[in-house]
VOROZA-737720 format. One line per field, with one value per residue: residue in one letter; z, x, y of N, C-alpha, C in turn. Coordinates in nm, 4 decimals. Each point is the difference from the previous one (the first is absolute). Layout:
N
code: A,...
n.pz: Z,...
n.px: X,...
n.py: Y,...
ca.pz: Z,...
ca.px: X,...
ca.py: Y,...
c.pz: Z,...
c.px: X,...
c.py: Y,...
***
This chain:
88
code: M,N,E,L,V,K,I,G,I,W,V,V,I,I,G,G,V,F,A,Y,L,W,R,K,G,H,L,M,K,L,S,T,Y,V,A,E,T,R,E,E,L,R,K,C,T,W,P,T,R,E,E,L,T,G,S,T,I,V,V,L,I,S,T,T,L,L,S,L,F,I,I,G,S,D,F,F,I,L,K,L,V,R,S,I,L,P,R,L
n.pz: 19.1508,-0.0230,0.0746,-0.0638,-0.1042,0.0369,0.0325,-0.1128,-0.0571,0.0686,-0.0311,-0.1218,-0.0024,0.0605,-0.0799,-0.0977,0.0457,0.0194,-0.1179,-0.0481,0.0677,-0.0400,-0.1224,0.0144,0.0525,-0.0786,-0.0489,0.0173,-0.0504,-0.0907,-0.0173,0.0012,-0.0770,-0.0687,0.0031,-0.0240,-0.0913,-0.0363,0.0057,-0.0590,-0.0835,0.0124,-0.0077,-0.0862,0.0804,-0.0203,-0.0239,0.1222,-0.0002,0.1324,-0.0115,-0.0937,0.0742,0.1103,-0.0705,-0.0495,0.1204,0.0522,-0.0997,0.0147,0.1320,-0.0085,-0.0896,0.0762,0.1109,-0.0643,-0.0507,0.1208,0.0504,-0.0978,0.0147,0.1335,-0.0095,-0.0887,0.0787,0.1105,-0.0609,-0.0494,0.1195,0.0537,-0.0937,0.0103,0.1292,-0.0272,-0.0852,-0.0894,-0.0135,-0.0758
n.px: 10.2877,0.1260,-0.0278,-0.1158,0.0725,0.0974,-0.0919,-0.0628,0.1200,0.0331,-0.1194,0.0179,0.1253,-0.0316,-0.1057,0.0824,0.0936,-0.0898,-0.0538,0.1233,0.0372,-0.1151,0.0172,0.1288,-0.0728,0.0855,-0.1083,-0.0597,0.1092,0.0020,-0.1315,0.0170,0.1070,-0.0648,-0.1067,0.0781,0.0605,-0.1161,-0.0469,0.1113,-0.0151,-0.1261,0.0647,0.0652,0.1033,-0.0422,0.1247,0.0210,-0.0337,-0.0036,-0.0621,-0.0744,-0.0126,-0.0166,-0.0783,-0.0557,0.0050,-0.0398,-0.0863,-0.0303,0.0027,-0.0660,-0.0770,-0.0044,-0.0131,-0.0872,-0.0547,0.0109,-0.0444,-0.0889,-0.0247,0.0023,-0.0705,-0.0763,0.0030,-0.0119,-0.0900,-0.0494,0.0202,-0.0511,-0.0940,-0.0155,0.0089,-0.0800,-0.0855,0.0959,0.0360,-0.1052
n.py: 7.2705,0.0318,0.1081,0.0067,-0.0309,0.0840,0.0885,-0.0262,0.0003,0.1088,0.0459,-0.0475,0.0478,0.1146,0.0087,-0.0358,0.0814,0.0955,-0.0310,-0.0053,0.1102,0.0527,-0.0492,0.0336,0.0974,0.0620,0.0573,-0.1171,-0.0591,0.0957,-0.0083,-0.1322,0.0139,0.0915,-0.0770,-0.1062,0.0741,0.0523,-0.1239,-0.0405,0.1029,-0.0399,-0.1158,0.0751,0.0101,0.1203,0.0408,0.0495,0.1262,-0.0141,-0.1167,0.0523,0.1096,-0.0738,-0.0822,0.1090,0.0542,-0.1165,-0.0077,0.1289,-0.0158,-0.1142,0.0570,0.1073,-0.0735,-0.0754,0.1096,0.0561,-0.1137,-0.0069,0.1296,-0.0137,-0.1127,0.0586,0.1070,-0.0755,-0.0710,0.1127,0.0579,-0.1101,-0.0071,0.1316,-0.0295,-0.1039,0.0449,-0.0232,0.1246,-0.0031
ca.pz: -0.0200,0.0385,0.1465,0.0410,-0.0262,0.1054,0.1239,-0.0148,0.0136,0.1419,0.0741,-0.0286,0.0674,0.1446,0.0238,-0.0170,0.1164,0.1130,-0.0155,0.0238,0.1436,0.0663,-0.0297,0.0678,0.1436,0.0562,0.0623,0.1314,0.0842,0.0327,0.0963,0.1263,0.0545,0.0524,0.1193,0.1076,0.0393,0.0828,0.1279,0.0765,0.0391,0.1138,0.1186,0.0328,0.0927,-0.0610,0.1026,0.0288,-0.0579,0.0792,-0.0342,-0.1358,0.0062,0.0648,-0.0921,-0.1103,0.0512,0.0140,-0.1345,-0.0528,0.0714,-0.0403,-0.1373,0.0034,0.0582,-0.0945,-0.1138,0.0474,0.0124,-0.1344,-0.0550,0.0705,-0.0408,-0.1376,0.0028,0.0540,-0.0925,-0.1138,0.0439,0.0159,-0.1321,-0.0660,0.0623,-0.0352,-0.1438,-0.0535,-0.0898,-0.1410
ca.px: -0.0459,0.1094,0.0005,-0.1110,0.0393,0.0951,-0.0755,-0.0797,0.0900,0.0366,-0.1188,-0.0154,0.1094,-0.0236,-0.1179,0.0388,0.0810,-0.0925,-0.0841,0.0864,0.0272,-0.1268,-0.0343,0.0956,-0.0148,0.1085,-0.0540,-0.0502,0.1179,0.0521,-0.0895,0.0175,0.1286,-0.0156,-0.0853,0.0775,0.1031,-0.0654,-0.0326,0.1238,0.0476,-0.0813,0.0530,0.1309,0.0070,0.0861,0.0745,-0.0421,0.0887,0.1233,0.0758,0.0499,0.1077,0.1153,0.0572,0.0628,0.1261,0.0933,0.0435,0.0884,0.1277,0.0675,0.0468,0.1121,0.1165,0.0467,0.0651,0.1296,0.0876,0.0382,0.0904,0.1279,0.0635,0.0457,0.1159,0.1169,0.0381,0.0639,0.1345,0.0780,0.0310,0.0939,0.1316,0.0578,0.0248,0.0767,-0.0730,0.0115
ca.py: -0.1363,-0.0874,-0.0061,-0.0855,-0.1390,-0.0360,-0.0132,-0.1222,-0.1153,-0.0110,-0.0448,-0.1425,-0.0713,0.0030,-0.0832,-0.1403,-0.0384,-0.0058,-0.1194,-0.1168,-0.0081,-0.0322,-0.1394,-0.0876,0.0154,0.0802,0.1199,-0.0393,-0.0199,0.1326,0.0649,-0.0724,0.0439,0.1362,-0.0079,-0.0607,0.0950,0.1021,-0.0615,-0.0145,0.1332,0.0449,-0.0660,0.0565,0.1128,0.0993,0.0739,0.1365,0.1002,0.0024,-0.1209,0.0168,0.0996,-0.0638,-0.0987,0.0728,0.0559,-0.1126,-0.0400,0.1050,-0.0053,-0.1237,0.0165,0.0944,-0.0677,-0.1010,0.0663,0.0509,-0.1161,-0.0441,0.1012,-0.0135,-0.1257,0.0177,0.0896,-0.0702,-0.1069,0.0665,0.0389,-0.1216,-0.0546,0.0915,-0.0111,-0.1306,-0.0066,0.1141,0.0889,-0.0389
c.pz: 0.0471,0.1516,0.0500,-0.0208,0.1087,0.1324,-0.0033,0.0174,0.1465,0.0841,-0.0202,0.0728,0.1503,0.0367,-0.0113,0.1181,0.1229,-0.0062,0.0279,0.1491,0.0778,-0.0164,0.0744,0.1518,0.0656,0.0686,0.1391,0.0963,0.0445,0.1029,0.1361,0.0675,0.0629,0.1275,0.1178,0.0496,0.0875,0.1384,0.0879,0.0466,0.1166,0.1307,0.0472,0.1052,-0.0567,0.1088,0.0226,-0.0636,0.0733,-0.0310,-0.1385,-0.0035,0.0607,-0.0915,-0.1156,0.0439,0.0145,-0.1365,-0.0579,0.0676,-0.0405,-0.1411,-0.0060,0.0547,-0.0951,-0.1189,0.0406,0.0157,-0.1368,-0.0628,0.0654,-0.0395,-0.1409,-0.0044,0.0479,-0.0882,-0.1219,0.0361,0.0126,-0.1352,-0.0719,0.0617,-0.0361,-0.1470,-0.0466,-0.0925,-0.1443,-0.0887
c.px: 0.1062,0.0055,-0.1123,0.0318,0.0950,-0.0725,-0.0831,0.0834,0.0375,-0.1180,-0.0201,0.1077,-0.0247,-0.1212,0.0312,0.0816,-0.0900,-0.0854,0.0804,0.0262,-0.1247,-0.0322,0.0902,-0.0068,0.1083,-0.0509,-0.0556,0.1157,0.0562,-0.0880,0.0081,0.1290,-0.0116,-0.0836,0.0764,0.1097,-0.0585,-0.0323,0.1246,0.0527,-0.0809,0.0513,0.1320,-0.0128,0.1030,0.0711,-0.0591,0.1001,0.1334,0.0873,0.0624,0.1161,0.1249,0.0684,0.0722,0.1339,0.1047,0.0541,0.0965,0.1360,0.0787,0.0573,0.1203,0.1257,0.0570,0.0715,0.1353,0.1001,0.0494,0.0972,0.1371,0.0746,0.0565,0.1254,0.1247,0.0443,0.0691,0.1427,0.0897,0.0424,0.1003,0.1398,0.0680,0.0373,0.0829,-0.0874,0.0246,0.0064
c.py: -0.0991,-0.0178,-0.0906,-0.1476,-0.0479,-0.0219,-0.1286,-0.1256,-0.0209,-0.0485,-0.1496,-0.0812,-0.0073,-0.0847,-0.1480,-0.0516,-0.0146,-0.1263,-0.1272,-0.0182,-0.0381,-0.1484,-0.0973,0.0124,0.0836,0.1262,-0.0308,-0.0220,0.1344,0.0693,-0.0695,0.0431,0.1391,-0.0017,-0.0595,0.0938,0.1091,-0.0548,-0.0144,0.1353,0.0566,-0.0600,0.0609,0.1100,0.0967,0.0791,0.1395,0.0956,0.0032,-0.1222,0.0126,0.0990,-0.0607,-0.0999,0.0681,0.0578,-0.1104,-0.0423,0.1028,-0.0026,-0.1242,0.0113,0.0932,-0.0664,-0.1052,0.0638,0.0572,-0.1144,-0.0462,0.0984,-0.0110,-0.1256,0.0116,0.0865,-0.0737,-0.1154,0.0587,0.0414,-0.1227,-0.0558,0.0893,-0.0083,-0.1324,-0.0058,0.1189,0.0828,-0.0426,0.1203
***
């Protein structure tokens, strides 16, 4: 019986929220937004598999080079700071 009461309360809460959103027009705004988004996505040109593969390789190589640069810079700055500052 306790579970049925909880379910009933949730149904009333969800129904109330739905009715409020419907009355204020928010549901129509949401459906308009989804319809406009679908329409805009139909206008998009999607990359081919080859273009996507090439772009992915460029991103991976760029990320690797940037990470190596950051690691190298960090190593040399650490050596510089340790050579300037006395050991504590």
